[in-house]
C-alpha positions, 0 to 999 in steps of 0.5 A, a space after each residue: 439538446 444537452 438539457 433534453 438528453 440529460 432529462 432522458 438519462 436512465 438508470 440510478 444516479 450515484 449517491 455517496 453511501 452512508 454507514 453508522 460509525 462510533 464517535 470514537 475508536 475503542 481506546 481513542 479520544 474523541 478529537 478528529 484529526 481532519 485531513 491527515 493525508 499529507 502528514 509526513 509522520 515518519 519524520 517524528 523518528 528523527 532519522 535522516 537515513 529513514 527519511 532518505 529511504 522513504 523519499 527514494 522509495 516513493 520515487 523508485 518503488 515499482 508498485 508505486 510506478 505501476 500504479 502511476 502508469 495505470 492512471 495513464 490507462 484510465 485517462 485514455 479510457 476516459 478520453 474514449 467516452 463522451 463525444 468521442 464515443 458518439 461520433 464515428 466514420 472515416 474517409 475511404 478511397 479506391 483505385 482499380 485497374 482491370 483487364 484481360 484477354 480480349 477485354 479492354 483495360 479499364 480503371 475505376 476511381 472512387 472516394 467517400 466520406 461516411 460520418 455517423 453520430 449516435 443520438 444519446 437518447 437515453 444517456 448510455 454514453 453519458 453513463 459510460 463517461 461517468 463510469 470511466 471518470 469514476 474509474 479514473 478517480 479510483 485509479 488515482 487513489 490507488 496510487 495512495 494505497 500503493 504508497 501507504 503499502 510501501 511506507 508500511 513495508 519500508 518502515 517495518 523493514 528499517 525498524 527490523 534492520 536497526 533492531 537486529 543491529 542493536 541485538 547483534 551489538 548487545 549479543 557481541 557485548 555479552 559474548 565479550 563479557 562471557 569470554 572475560 568470565 571464562 578466562 577468569 575462571 580458567 585462571 582460577 582453575 589453574 590456581 586451584 580456586 575453581 572447579 571443572 564444573 565452573 569452567 564447563 558452566 562458563 564455557 556453556 554460557 559463552 558458547 550459548 551466547 555465540 550461538 545467537 549470532 547467526 539467527 540475528 545476522 540472518 534477520 539483519 540481512 533479510 531486512 536489508 534485502 527487503 529494503 533494496 527490493 522496495 527501493 528497486 536497487 541492487 542491495 550493494 548500493 545501500 549496504 555500506 550506508 546501512 551497515 554503518 549502523 545507527 540508533 534504534 528508532 523510537 517514538 514518543 508521540 501519542 496515538 492521534 488516530 482521530 475518529 472513525 469518520 476521519 477514515 472516510 477522507 484519509 484512507 485512499 483505499 476506502 475512497 477508491 472503493 467508493 469510486 468503484 461503487 460509483 462506476 458500478 452504479 453508472 454501468 447500471 445506467 449503461 445496461 438500462 439504456 441498452 433496453 431502449 431504442 437507439 437512434 443514429 444519424 449517418 450519411 455518405 458523400 462519394 465520387 466514383 469515376 467523376 460521378 458525385 453521390 450522397 446519402 443521409 438519414 437516421 437509423 433506428 434500432 429497437 431491441 426485440 429478440 435479444 431483450 432477454 440477454 439485455 435484461 440479464 445484463 441489466 440484472 448482472 450490473 445491478 448485482 455488481 453495483 450491490 457487490 461494490 457497495 458492500 465492498 465499500 462498507 467492508 473497506 470502512 469496517 476493515 479500516 476501523 479494525 486496523 486503526 483499533 488493533 494498531 492503537 491497542 498494540 501501541 498502547 500496550 507496547 509502551 507499557 511493555 517498554 517502560 516495564 522492560 526498562 526497569 527490568 534492565 536497570 534491575 538486572 544491571 544492578 544484580 550483575 554488579 552485585 553478583 560480580 562483587 560477591 563472586 569476587 569476594 567468594 560469597 556467591 557461586 559462579 552459577 549465580 553470576 552467570 545466571 545474572 549475566 544471562 538474565 541481563 542479556 535477555 532483558 536487554 534483547 527483550 527491551 530492544 525487541 519491545 522498542 522495535 515493536 512499539 515503533 512498528 505499532 505506532 507506524 502501523 497506526 499512522 498508515 491505518 489512519 491514512 497519513 502520508 500518501 498524498 505527497 511525495 517526500 523530498 529527496 533529503 531532509 
């Protein structure tokens, strides 16, 4: 019987779709990376605090937990298909006592059992089960998509937080330096060795440096609050740990993006859209089967006031008057399946674009960091020489202040560039589909 019914299943069978892809990314190598879904790429930052935050986020983040609960929903939907969807019926019982004026009291007792089973002649229930299982797989993969989104947001916020801490430290150092210069100039002015213009210029430089603090502090607290939200905890529970400071995370690893074909395996969103396409194809079969006659076997076994009764027989239903509606439903399902196929293609192309954009940004950020490191070294020498020549009376205070401002600007630019380079590298790992298949341990 199962073999006979399988042979009668109508509608298209799902086949994994194909899409033409290049042999490599635009600026990448030709080496595939294989299955990278379980790689804990954030460990390469060598930052214990970041590792702890990632582990906590994977356990506590509300988006991830919601995605996990959706699996329970999809599993329940799958259990309602197959044989469970073919059998129906139940047991009934009734007791009635009645009477009235000049009417003797009488009692009626009855019980019955009325089972029914649908003969899945054209595979409607089989296709419904295929759709439910494909939807379950898509839902399970959506957990990976949620984890990648949380990883991306958490690492980005952590990099921002450490950058703002570094920028605040640099700015406070500049303020301290400008304050020393201001006191020096005021002392010289009192001794008649400098002018009011020199004092005003030193005061302007000092106040300008102080004006940068509020904006940097605002950025720091914004990143701190973002991390607390991602961990689903009050900010007070993590504020002390993060305020203690730490080095600005950096990474010196290569891009390692693999080849475009790797994304078909490693990106959970791509795989999820493929499963959604499979579910849509199965629903075409469901709508196709509705065009054909249906057969069910049913019966009833009962007892009423001590009299036993039974009935049994098949029921055939042939769609006639509602055929236009059924045909419209079938055409609608076909259109939805085509939309799902196009959505899968779009997800693949979008994934390729994300990898190439992140890889391009990371490559250029590395060059920028290298150039800015040289710039900071050069401006540090400029400030040292300007200080020496100013002390010797060979240059003006304006030259010294300009050198200090240039050094401060270069240091802040370097810190921002290091942050951007690390963020671009992290975005590349997420775009390549790394890290979603595992839940990291609590500590590292």
